[in-house]
FIMILUM-279102 format. One record per residue (C-alpha): x, y, z; residue in three letters. Coordinates in steps of 0.1 Angstrom, whole numbers, padded with zeros to 4 digits, always signed. Layout:
BEGIN
XYZALA...
//
This chain:
BEGIN
+0188+0008+0191UNK+0194+0028+0160UNK+0224+0023+0137UNK+0238+0043+0108UNK+0269+0048+0087UNK+0289+0080+0082UNK+0314+0085+0054UNK+0347+0100+0066UNK+0370+0123+0046UNK+0395+0094+0040UNK+0367+0072+0026UNK+0364+0050+0057UNK+0331+0044+0075UNK+0321+0053+0110UNK+0294+0030+0123UNK+0271+0049+0147UNK+0247+0035+0173UNK+0224+0054+0196UNK+0192+0050+0215UNK+0162+0071+0205UNK+0167+0107+0218UNK+0203+0102+0226UNK+0234+0113+0207UNK+0252+0090+0183UNK+0284+0072+0193UNK+0310+0054+0172UNK+0312+0017+0175UNK+0348+0008+0183UNK+0367-0012+0156UNK+0338-0015+0132UNK+0346-0009+0096UNK+0310-0013+0085UNK+0276-0024+0097UNK+0278-0053+0072UNK+0309-0066+0091UNK+0290-0064+0124UNK+0259-0081+0110UNK+0279-0110+0095UNK+0297-0114+0128UNK+0264-0117+0146UNK+0248-0140+0120UNK+0277-0164+0119UNK+0283-0165+0156UNK+0246-0170+0166UNK+0246-0138+0187UNK+0223-0108+0186UNK+0236-0077+0168UNK+0230-0056+0199UNK+0253-0079+0219UNK+0280-0077+0192UNK+0278-0039+0194UNK+0279-0039+0232UNK+0309-0062+0232UNK+0328-0039+0208UNK+0319-0008+0229UNK+0315+0028+0218UNK+0336+0059+0219UNK+0331+0096+0213UNK+0300+0115+0202UNK+0290+0117+0165UNK+0270+0147+0155UNK+0244+0132+0132UNK+0227+0165+0124UNK+0260+0179+0112UNK+0267+0147+0092UNK+0233+0151+0075UNK+0239+0188+0067UNK+0273+0179+0052UNK+0259+0151+0031UNK+0280+0124+0048UNK+0253+0098+0055UNK+0258+0065+0037UNK+0230+0040+0033UNK+0229+0024+0068UNK+0241-0009+0054UNK+0262-0014+0022UNK+0279-0044+0006UNK+0316-0044-0005UNK+0302-0056-0039UNK+0270-0037-0047UNK+0258-0065-0070UNK+0253-0086-0038UNK+0229-0061-0023UNK+0193-0067-0035UNK+0165-0042-0036UNK+0131-0059-0037UNK+0095-0052-0025UNK+0059-0063-0021UNK+0028-0044-0029UNK-0009-0044-0020UNK+0001-0053+0016UNK-0015-0025+0036UNK-0052-0022+0045UNK-0056+0010+0025UNK-0033+0000-0004UNK-0060-0012-0028UNK-0078+0021-0033UNK-0053+0040-0052UNK-0040+0010-0072UNK-0076+0000-0081UNK-0083+0034-0093UNK-0051+0034-0114UNK-0059+0000-0130UNK-0097+0001-0134UNK-0110+0006-0169UNK-0136+0033-0176UNK-0160+0009-0193UNK-0157-0020-0168UNK-0156-0003-0134UNK-0181-0027-0120UNK-0157-0057-0125UNK-0131-0065-0098UNK-0096-0056-0110UNK-0067-0080-0106UNK-0053-0055-0081UNK-0084-0058-0059UNK-0084-0096-0063UNK-0048-0097-0051UNK-0056-0074-0022UNK-0085-0096-0011UNK-0063-0127-0012UNK-0040-0109+0012UNK-0069-0100+0035UNK-0080-0137+0036UNK-0047-0154+0038UNK-0018-0129+0044UNK-0015-0136+0081UNK-0013-0174+0085UNK-0012-0191+0119UNK+0022-0205+0130UNK+0031-0236+0110UNK+0008-0226+0081UNK+0018-0211+0048UNK+0000-0179+0038UNK-0009-0165+0004UNK+0020-0151-0016UNK+0020-0113-0022UNK+0027-0093-0052UNK+0065-0092-0055UNK+0089-0070-0075UNK+0126-0064-0081UNK+0141-0029-0080UNK+0177-0035-0085UNK+0210-0040-0067UNK+0233-0018-0046UNK+0241+0003-0077UNK+0205+0016-0075UNK+0208+0026-0038UNK+0208+0063-0031UNK+0222+0075+0001UNK+0200+0094+0026UNK+0203+0131+0015UNK+0214+0120-0020UNK+0196+0124-0053UNK+0170+0100-0066UNK+0177+0099-0104UNK+0147+0093-0125UNK+0157+0078-0159UNK+0154+0102-0189UNK+0128+0079-0205UNK+0106+0077-0174UNK+0071+0092-0174UNK+0070+0100-0137UNK+0092+0099-0106UNK+0071+0095-0075UNK+0077+0086-0038UNK+0064+0057-0019UNK+0069+0059+0019UNK+0075+0024+0032UNK+0091+0003+0059UNK+0120-0019+0047UNK+0133-0050+0063UNK+0171-0052+0063UNK+0187-0087+0061UNK+0220-0104+0058UNK+0226-0141+0048UNK+0249-0161+0071UNK+0276-0184+0058UNK+0252-0214+0062UNK+0225-0197+0040UNK+0203-0186+0069UNK+0187-0152+0065UNK+0188-0129+0095UNK+0169-0096+0099UNK+0188-0068+0114UNK+0158-0045+0118UNK+0136-0020+0099UNK+0141+0014+0083UNK+0120+0040+0066UNK+0124+0037+0028UNK+0115+0056-0003UNK+0104+0030-0028UNK+0107+0054-0058UNK+0085+0044-0088UNK+0071+0055-0121UNK+0033+0055-0115UNK+0024+0069-0149UNK+0040+0039-0166UNK+0023+0015-0142UNK-0011+0031-0149UNK-0008+0024-0186UNK-0011-0013-0178UNK-0006-0032-0146UNK+0017-0056-0165UNK+0041-0026-0167UNK+0046-0028-0129UNK+0080-0045-0133UNK+0092-0017-0156UNK+0079+0010-0132UNK+0098-0004-0103UNK+0133-0006-0119UNK+0143+0027-0103UNK+0166+0039-0075UNK+0155+0036-0039UNK+0168+0051-0006UNK+0164+0040+0030UNK+0175+0051+0065UNK+0193+0071+0075UNK+0191+0048+0105UNK+0180+0012+0110UNK+0159+0004+0140UNK+0175-0029+0153UNK+0151-0056+0163UNK+0114-0060+0158UNK+0090-0033+0145UNK+0061-0021+0166UNK+0027-0033+0154UNK+0014+0002+0148UNK+0039+0025+0129UNK+0028+0061+0122UNK+0048+0084+0099UNK+0046+0114+0077UNK+0055+0118+0040UNK+0059+0152+0024UNK+0072+0168-0007UNK+0091+0201-0006UNK+0093+0224-0036UNK+0115+0255-0034UNK+0117+0250+0003UNK+0079+0250+0009UNK+0056+0221+0016UNK+0038+0211-0016UNK+0021+0180-0003UNK+0020+0163+0031UNK+0002+0132+0044UNK+0004+0108+0073UNK+0011+0071+0065UNK+0006+0040+0085UNK+0025+0007+0086UNK+0032-0021+0109UNK+0012-0054+0111UNK-0018-0037+0128UNK-0022-0018+0095UNK-0013-0045+0071UNK-0031-0074+0053UNK+0000-0095+0055UNK+0023-0103+0084UNK+0060-0095+0081UNK+0068-0132+0086UNK+0046-0142+0056UNK+0062-0116+0033UNK+0097-0127+0045UNK+0088-0164+0038UNK+0077-0158+0003UNK+0109-0138-0005UNK+0134-0161+0011UNK+0117-0194+0000UNK+0137-0189-0032UNK+0172-0203-0029UNK+0188-0176-0050UNK+0180-0151-0022UNK+0199-0172+0003UNK+0234-0168-0011UNK+0259-0165+0018UNK+0271-0130+0025UNK+0243-0112+0005UNK+0224-0082+0018UNK+0187-0077+0012UNK+0166-0046+0015UNK+0130-0056+0012UNK+0103-0029+0011UNK+0069-0039+0025UNK+0045-0016+0006UNK+0024+0015+0014UNK-0011+0029+0012UNK+0000+0065+0008UNK+0015+0083-0022UNK+0012+0118-0036UNK+0004+0104-0071UNK-0029+0092-0058UNK-0037+0128-0049UNK-0029+0141-0084UNK+0005+0155-0076UNK+0031+0156-0104UNK+0066+0158-0091UNK+0093+0180-0107UNK+0131+0179-0108UNK+0144+0196-0076UNK+0115+0185-0054UNK+0126+0170-0021UNK+0110+0139-0007UNK+0110+0138+0031UNK+0096+0109+0052UNK+0099+0100+0088UNK+0083+0077+0114UNK+0083+0078+0152UNK+0109+0055+0166UNK+0129+0051+0134UNK+0154+0080+0138UNK+0162+0109+0116UNK+0140+0118+0086UNK+0149+0104+0052UNK+0154+0131+0026UNK+0162+0128-0011UNK+0160+0152-0040UNK+0145+0143-0074UNK+0167+0147-0104UNK+0164+0134-0140UNK+0193+0114-0153UNK+0209+0123-0186UNK+0196+0105-0217UNK+0216+0075-0228UNK+0219+0059-0262UNK+0220+0021-0257UNK+0231-0003-0284UNK+0237-0040-0283UNK+0269-0052-0299UNK+0274-0085-0316UNK+0303-0108-0308UNK
//
Protein backbone atom coordinates (compact mmCIF):
# COMPACT_ATOMS: atom_id res chain seq x y z
CA UNK A 1 0.00 0.00 0.00
CA UNK A 2 1.18 3.51 -0.90
CA UNK A 3 -0.09 6.59 0.93
CA UNK A 4 0.22 10.30 0.23
CA UNK A 5 -1.32 13.67 1.09
CA UNK A 6 -2.78 16.24 -1.31
CA UNK A 7 -3.47 19.87 -0.43
CA UNK A 8 -6.96 21.06 -1.38
CA UNK A 9 -7.89 24.58 -2.42
CA UNK A 10 -9.52 25.28 0.96
CA UNK A 11 -6.39 24.22 2.84
CA UNK A 12 -7.72 20.82 3.88
CA UNK A 13 -5.90 17.55 3.19
CA UNK A 14 -6.99 14.58 1.13
CA UNK A 15 -5.28 11.39 2.29
CA UNK A 16 -4.71 9.09 -0.67
CA UNK A 17 -4.06 5.36 -0.72
CA UNK A 18 -3.38 3.05 -3.62
CA UNK A 19 -1.73 -0.19 -4.54
CA UNK A 20 1.23 -0.05 -6.92
CA UNK A 21 0.03 0.41 -10.49
CA UNK A 22 -3.49 1.42 -9.46
CA UNK A 23 -5.10 4.87 -9.26
CA UNK A 24 -5.21 6.74 -5.98
CA UNK A 25 -8.36 6.87 -3.89
CA UNK A 26 -9.31 9.21 -1.06
CA UNK A 27 -9.53 7.71 2.43
CA UNK A 28 -12.96 8.50 3.85
CA UNK A 29 -13.10 10.81 6.87
CA UNK A 30 -9.33 11.22 7.15
CA UNK A 31 -8.04 14.72 7.86
CA UNK A 32 -4.37 13.65 7.73
CA UNK A 33 -2.14 10.60 7.64
CA UNK A 34 -0.92 11.65 11.09
CA UNK A 35 -4.45 11.17 12.43
CA UNK A 36 -4.69 7.68 10.91
CA UNK A 37 -1.22 6.69 12.16
CA UNK A 38 -1.98 7.74 15.74
CA UNK A 39 -5.28 5.88 15.63
CA UNK A 40 -3.43 2.74 14.57
CA UNK A 41 -0.62 3.19 17.11
CA UNK A 42 -2.94 3.84 20.04
CA UNK A 43 -5.40 1.08 19.20
CA UNK A 44 -2.87 -1.67 18.54
CA UNK A 45 -4.06 -2.09 14.95
CA UNK A 46 -2.19 -2.13 11.66
CA UNK A 47 -2.38 1.08 9.65
CA UNK A 48 -3.65 -0.84 6.63
CA UNK A 49 -6.54 -2.17 8.75
CA UNK A 50 -7.44 1.34 9.90
CA UNK A 51 -7.51 2.51 6.27
CA UNK A 52 -9.61 -0.48 5.22
CA UNK A 53 -12.10 0.20 8.00
CA UNK A 54 -12.42 3.85 6.96
CA UNK A 55 -12.90 2.87 3.33
CA UNK A 56 -12.10 4.84 0.19
CA UNK A 57 -14.07 6.90 -2.29
CA UNK A 58 -13.46 8.48 -5.67
CA UNK A 59 -10.32 8.52 -7.77
CA UNK A 60 -7.53 11.02 -7.13
CA UNK A 61 -5.39 12.00 -10.11
CA UNK A 62 -1.93 11.98 -8.57
CA UNK A 63 -0.19 12.99 -11.79
CA UNK A 64 -2.38 16.08 -12.00
CA UNK A 65 -1.77 16.85 -8.33
CA UNK A 66 1.96 16.63 -8.96
CA UNK A 67 1.78 18.90 -12.02
CA UNK A 68 -0.26 21.43 -10.02
CA UNK A 69 2.17 21.38 -7.07
CA UNK A 70 -0.45 20.09 -4.61
CA UNK A 71 1.56 17.29 -3.02
CA UNK A 72 2.25 17.77 0.67
CA UNK A 73 4.88 15.76 2.51
CA UNK A 74 3.18 12.38 2.93
CA UNK A 75 3.01 12.90 6.69
CA UNK A 76 2.99 16.18 8.58
CA UNK A 77 2.51 17.21 12.21
CA UNK A 78 0.08 19.92 13.35
CA UNK A 79 3.04 21.50 15.17
CA UNK A 80 6.12 21.30 12.88
CA UNK A 81 8.44 21.43 15.89
CA UNK A 82 7.26 17.93 16.77
CA UNK A 83 8.40 16.40 13.48
CA UNK A 84 12.06 15.40 13.63
CA UNK A 85 14.40 15.01 10.65
CA UNK A 86 17.41 12.84 11.45
CA UNK A 87 19.69 10.36 9.73
CA UNK A 88 22.57 7.93 9.81
CA UNK A 89 25.59 7.69 7.53
CA UNK A 90 28.19 5.13 6.46
CA UNK A 91 25.48 2.48 6.51
CA UNK A 92 25.66 1.13 2.95
CA UNK A 93 28.20 -1.27 1.53
CA UNK A 94 29.57 1.31 -0.91
CA UNK A 95 29.23 4.36 1.32
CA UNK A 96 32.79 4.52 2.62
CA UNK A 97 34.47 5.14 -0.75
CA UNK A 98 33.30 8.69 -1.43
CA UNK A 99 33.42 9.72 2.22
CA UNK A 100 36.90 8.31 2.66
CA UNK A 101 38.11 10.21 -0.39
CA UNK A 102 36.56 13.40 0.99
CA UNK A 103 38.22 13.07 4.38
CA UNK A 104 41.59 11.49 3.59
CA UNK A 105 44.53 13.88 3.85
CA UNK A 106 46.96 14.12 0.97
CA UNK A 107 49.99 13.41 3.16
CA UNK A 108 48.50 10.54 5.15
CA UNK A 109 46.54 8.54 2.61
CA UNK A 110 47.94 5.27 3.91
CA UNK A 111 46.33 5.76 7.34
CA UNK A 112 42.76 4.61 7.89
CA UNK A 113 40.42 7.60 8.19
CA UNK A 114 37.86 7.87 10.96
CA UNK A 115 35.19 7.42 8.29
CA UNK A 116 36.67 4.10 7.24
CA UNK A 117 36.98 3.01 10.87
CA UNK A 118 33.30 3.80 11.42
CA UNK A 119 32.34 1.94 8.24
CA UNK A 120 34.28 -1.16 9.29
CA UNK A 121 32.64 -1.09 12.70
CA UNK A 122 29.31 -1.29 10.89
CA UNK A 123 30.47 -4.19 8.75
CA UNK A 124 31.53 -6.10 11.84
CA UNK A 125 28.66 -5.25 14.18
CA UNK A 126 25.86 -3.49 12.33
CA UNK A 127 23.62 -6.53 11.93
CA UNK A 128 23.33 -8.07 15.39
CA UNK A 129 21.51 -11.29 16.10
CA UNK A 130 18.09 -11.07 17.80
CA UNK A 131 18.55 -10.13 21.44
CA UNK A 132 21.98 -8.62 20.88
CA UNK A 133 22.92 -4.93 20.62
CA UNK A 134 24.81 -3.92 17.51
CA UNK A 135 27.35 -1.16 17.05
CA UNK A 136 25.91 2.35 16.94
CA UNK A 137 26.13 4.22 13.62
CA UNK A 138 27.12 7.72 12.73
CA UNK A 139 24.05 9.84 13.56
CA UNK A 140 23.04 13.38 12.66
CA UNK A 141 20.23 15.89 13.16
CA UNK A 142 18.80 17.81 10.21
CA UNK A 143 15.99 19.83 11.73
CA UNK A 144 12.27 19.75 12.36
CA UNK A 145 9.16 20.06 10.24
CA UNK A 146 10.03 23.67 9.38
CA UNK A 147 12.89 22.23 7.30
CA UNK A 148 10.65 19.84 5.39
CA UNK A 149 10.17 20.60 1.69
CA UNK A 150 7.12 19.18 -0.04
CA UNK A 151 7.59 16.87 -3.02
CA UNK A 152 7.78 19.16 -6.03
CA UNK A 153 8.80 22.08 -3.81
CA UNK A 154 12.07 23.96 -3.56
CA UNK A 155 15.07 22.86 -1.53
CA UNK A 156 16.54 26.13 -0.27
CA UNK A 157 20.28 26.14 0.30
CA UNK A 158 21.31 28.79 2.85
CA UNK A 159 23.06 31.84 1.42
CA UNK A 160 26.15 31.01 3.50
CA UNK A 161 26.38 27.42 2.20
CA UNK A 162 29.29 26.26 0.07
CA UNK A 163 27.28 23.58 -1.74
CA UNK A 164 23.80 22.12 -2.07
CA UNK A 165 23.90 18.49 -3.09
CA UNK A 166 21.46 15.61 -3.20
CA UNK A 167 21.61 12.32 -1.29
CA UNK A 168 19.11 9.67 -2.46
CA UNK A 169 18.09 7.60 0.54
CA UNK A 170 15.37 5.53 2.08
CA UNK A 171 13.65 7.09 5.07
CA UNK A 172 11.75 5.33 7.81
CA UNK A 173 8.57 7.13 8.89
CA UNK A 174 7.54 6.82 12.56
CA UNK A 175 4.91 8.02 15.00
CA UNK A 176 5.09 7.78 18.79
CA UNK A 177 2.02 6.36 20.52
CA UNK A 178 0.54 7.89 23.67
CA UNK A 179 2.43 5.33 25.78
CA UNK A 180 5.82 6.31 24.25
CA UNK A 181 6.09 3.30 21.91
CA UNK A 182 7.57 4.10 18.47
CA UNK A 183 5.75 2.63 15.47
CA UNK A 184 7.03 2.58 11.90
CA UNK A 185 4.45 3.36 9.22
CA UNK A 186 6.75 2.41 6.36
CA UNK A 187 9.46 3.72 4.09
CA UNK A 188 9.80 6.45 1.47
CA UNK A 189 12.36 7.78 -0.98
CA UNK A 190 14.11 10.81 0.54
CA UNK A 191 16.50 13.52 -0.56
CA UNK A 192 18.83 14.10 2.38
CA UNK A 193 20.10 17.43 1.04
CA UNK A 194 23.59 18.35 2.34
CA UNK A 195 26.56 20.71 1.98
CA UNK A 196 29.37 18.39 0.92
CA UNK A 197 31.96 21.13 0.41
CA UNK A 198 31.61 22.20 4.03
CA UNK A 199 31.82 18.59 5.19
CA UNK A 200 34.99 18.04 3.16
CA UNK A 201 36.80 20.85 4.99
CA UNK A 202 36.79 18.70 8.13
CA UNK A 203 34.64 15.73 9.03
CA UNK A 204 33.83 17.47 12.32
CA UNK A 205 31.80 19.92 10.21
CA UNK A 206 29.39 17.07 9.40
CA UNK A 207 26.83 18.46 11.87
CA UNK A 208 26.89 21.85 10.14
CA UNK A 209 26.66 20.31 6.67
CA UNK A 210 23.49 18.41 7.58
CA UNK A 211 21.46 21.36 8.94
CA UNK A 212 19.62 21.74 5.66
CA UNK A 213 16.11 21.12 4.30
CA UNK A 214 15.05 17.64 3.24
CA UNK A 215 12.22 16.15 1.23
CA UNK A 216 10.65 12.70 1.10
CA UNK A 217 7.81 10.98 -0.69
CA UNK A 218 5.62 11.80 -2.43
CA UNK A 219 4.30 8.42 -1.27
CA UNK A 220 5.05 6.21 1.72
CA UNK A 221 5.24 2.47 1.18
CA UNK A 222 3.34 1.11 4.18
CA UNK A 223 4.86 -1.92 5.90
CA UNK A 224 8.30 -3.46 5.57
CA UNK A 225 10.88 -2.65 2.93
CA UNK A 226 12.21 -5.29 0.51
CA UNK A 227 15.78 -6.41 1.23
CA UNK A 228 17.04 -5.24 -2.18
CA UNK A 229 15.93 -1.75 -3.19
CA UNK A 230 17.04 -0.37 -6.56
CA UNK A 231 16.51 3.20 -7.63
CA UNK A 232 17.79 5.98 -9.84
CA UNK A 233 19.00 9.44 -8.91
CA UNK A 234 19.38 12.19 -11.49
CA UNK A 235 19.92 15.92 -11.83
CA UNK A 236 18.14 17.91 -14.54
CA UNK A 237 19.53 21.25 -15.74
CA UNK A 238 17.42 23.30 -18.14
CA UNK A 239 15.25 20.24 -18.71
CA UNK A 240 18.11 17.95 -19.75
CA UNK A 241 19.79 15.20 -17.72
CA UNK A 242 23.07 16.54 -16.31
CA UNK A 243 23.89 13.48 -14.20
CA UNK A 244 22.22 10.13 -13.59
CA UNK A 245 23.20 7.08 -11.58
CA UNK A 246 21.52 4.03 -10.02
CA UNK A 247 21.49 3.67 -6.24
CA UNK A 248 21.03 0.65 -4.02
CA UNK A 249 19.45 0.37 -0.60
CA UNK A 250 17.71 -2.20 1.55
CA UNK A 251 19.42 -4.49 4.04
CA UNK A 252 20.97 -6.66 1.31
CA UNK A 253 23.04 -3.60 0.37
CA UNK A 254 23.67 -2.23 3.85
CA UNK A 255 26.23 -2.78 6.60
CA UNK A 256 23.57 -2.15 9.27
CA UNK A 257 20.11 -3.62 9.71
CA UNK A 258 17.15 -1.27 9.89
CA UNK A 259 16.39 -2.67 13.34
CA UNK A 260 19.86 -1.75 14.59
CA UNK A 261 19.61 1.79 13.22
CA UNK A 262 16.14 2.20 14.73
CA UNK A 263 17.32 0.94 18.12
CA UNK A 264 20.16 3.43 18.30
CA UNK A 265 17.82 6.29 17.42
CA UNK A 266 14.92 5.47 19.71
CA UNK A 267 17.07 4.35 22.66
CA UNK A 268 17.10 8.04 23.56
CA UNK A 269 14.04 8.95 25.60
CA UNK A 270 13.75 12.40 24.05
CA UNK A 271 12.84 10.68 20.76
CA UNK A 272 9.93 8.83 22.34
CA UNK A 273 7.73 11.81 23.19
CA UNK A 274 4.06 10.85 22.68
CA UNK A 275 2.57 12.20 19.46
CA UNK A 276 5.86 13.08 17.77
CA UNK A 277 6.68 12.15 14.18
CA UNK A 278 10.15 11.03 13.06
CA UNK A 279 11.55 10.90 9.54
CA UNK A 280 14.85 9.03 9.83
CA UNK A 281 17.06 8.77 6.74
CA UNK A 282 19.19 5.66 6.47
CA UNK A 283 22.11 6.77 4.29
CA UNK A 284 23.34 6.26 0.75
CA UNK A 285 26.36 5.20 -1.26
CA UNK A 286 25.55 7.39 -4.28
CA UNK A 287 25.83 11.15 -4.71
CA UNK A 288 26.74 13.40 -7.63
CA UNK A 289 29.32 15.30 -5.57
CA UNK A 290 31.44 12.15 -5.54
CA UNK A 291 31.52 12.35 -9.35
CA UNK A 292 32.66 15.96 -9.36
CA UNK A 293 29.28 17.54 -10.10
CA UNK A 294 28.65 21.07 -8.79
CA UNK A 295 24.98 21.90 -8.61
CA UNK A 296 23.51 25.25 -9.57
CA UNK A 297 20.32 27.11 -8.62
CA UNK A 298 17.49 25.89 -10.83
CA UNK A 299 18.77 22.31 -11.01
CA UNK A 300 16.07 19.72 -10.37
CA UNK A 301 16.82 16.65 -8.27
CA UNK A 302 14.80 13.58 -9.24
CA UNK A 303 14.94 10.22 -7.53
CA UNK A 304 12.78 7.13 -7.65
CA UNK A 305 12.84 3.50 -6.57
CA UNK A 306 10.80 0.57 -7.82
CA UNK A 307 7.90 -0.17 -5.51
CA UNK A 308 7.92 3.22 -3.76
CA UNK A 309 5.53 5.18 -5.93
CA UNK A 310 5.94 8.36 -7.89
CA UNK A 311 9.35 10.04 -8.30
CA UNK A 312 10.52 12.64 -5.79
CA UNK A 313 11.41 15.94 -7.48
CA UNK A 314 12.74 19.14 -5.94
CA UNK A 315 14.31 22.27 -7.38
CA UNK A 316 17.46 23.79 -5.90
CA UNK A 317 17.23 27.44 -4.91
CA UNK A 318 19.43 29.67 -2.76
CA UNK A 319 17.78 31.41 0.17
CA UNK A 320 18.17 35.14 0.70
CA UNK A 321 21.02 36.21 2.95
CA UNK A 322 20.04 37.04 6.50
CA UNK A 323 21.68 39.29 9.06
CA UNK A 324 21.44 37.51 12.40
CA UNK A 325 22.09 39.34 15.65
CA UNK A 326 21.62 38.23 19.23
CA UNK A 327 19.87 40.62 21.56
CA UNK A 328 20.50 41.00 25.27
CA UNK A 329 17.64 40.89 27.78
